[in-house]
Legacy VTK file of the C-alpha trace (Angstrom):
# vtk DataFile Version 3.0
C-alpha trace
ASCII
DATASET POLYDATA
POINTS 66 float
-0.077 0.039 0.008
1.228 3.538 -0.846
1.175 5.994 1.959
2.165 9.543 1.757
4.197 11.310 -0.950
6.440 14.303 -0.643
8.324 16.258 -2.817
12.196 16.275 -2.428
14.870 18.208 -4.452
14.371 21.174 -6.789
13.103 19.552 -9.802
9.770 17.705 -8.923
10.909 14.427 -7.699
8.495 12.482 -5.153
9.406 10.110 -2.339
6.501 7.911 -1.596
5.989 5.632 1.499
5.171 2.039 0.866
4.371 -0.563 3.398
1.179 -2.732 5.006
-1.706 -1.359 7.043
-1.681 -2.504 10.630
-5.271 -3.793 11.064
-5.020 -3.348 14.808
-4.118 0.510 14.779
-4.987 1.421 11.109
-1.451 2.780 10.764
0.814 2.381 7.849
3.895 0.223 8.847
6.421 1.736 6.275
8.746 -1.045 4.857
10.579 0.996 2.399
10.154 4.214 0.078
9.780 4.808 -3.721
10.861 7.621 -5.940
8.935 9.113 -8.642
10.599 11.198 -11.539
9.153 14.689 -12.290
7.152 12.938 -15.086
5.402 10.736 -12.709
7.073 7.527 -13.391
8.235 5.276 -10.593
12.114 4.613 -10.911
13.133 0.863 -10.298
14.061 -0.043 -6.832
13.166 0.301 -3.234
15.087 2.721 -0.868
15.338 3.782 2.588
14.312 7.331 3.219
18.031 8.438 3.303
18.722 6.366 -0.014
15.813 7.934 -1.662
17.048 11.473 -0.684
20.541 10.712 -1.718
19.307 9.004 -5.095
17.430 12.346 -6.049
20.238 14.713 -4.873
22.816 12.603 -7.032
20.541 12.972 -10.131
19.962 16.590 -9.618
23.839 17.205 -8.949
24.544 15.266 -12.296
21.947 17.435 -14.110
23.569 20.772 -12.752
27.080 19.426 -13.767
26.319 18.093 -17.164
LINES 1 67
66 0 1 2 3 4 5 6 7 8 9 10 11 12 13 14 15 16 17 18 19 20 21 22 23 24 25 26 27 28 29 30 31 32 33 34 35 36 37 38 39 40 41 42 43 44 45 46 47 48 49 50 51 52 53 54 55 56 57 58 59 60 61 62 63 64 65
């Protein structure tokens, strides 16, 4: 199940929570994060929150230098 999504970086990337709903509490137990490009397409892979942030920052840095 997809949870909250939030913008990260300067160019329109989104980090989305993914996990399972706890039936006892109705809270999302986040197991990993997904990254969506500015186009809306999800990039391959599952990330920790720190990895997702770093992945986006690396892509933006490459775009700035290249």
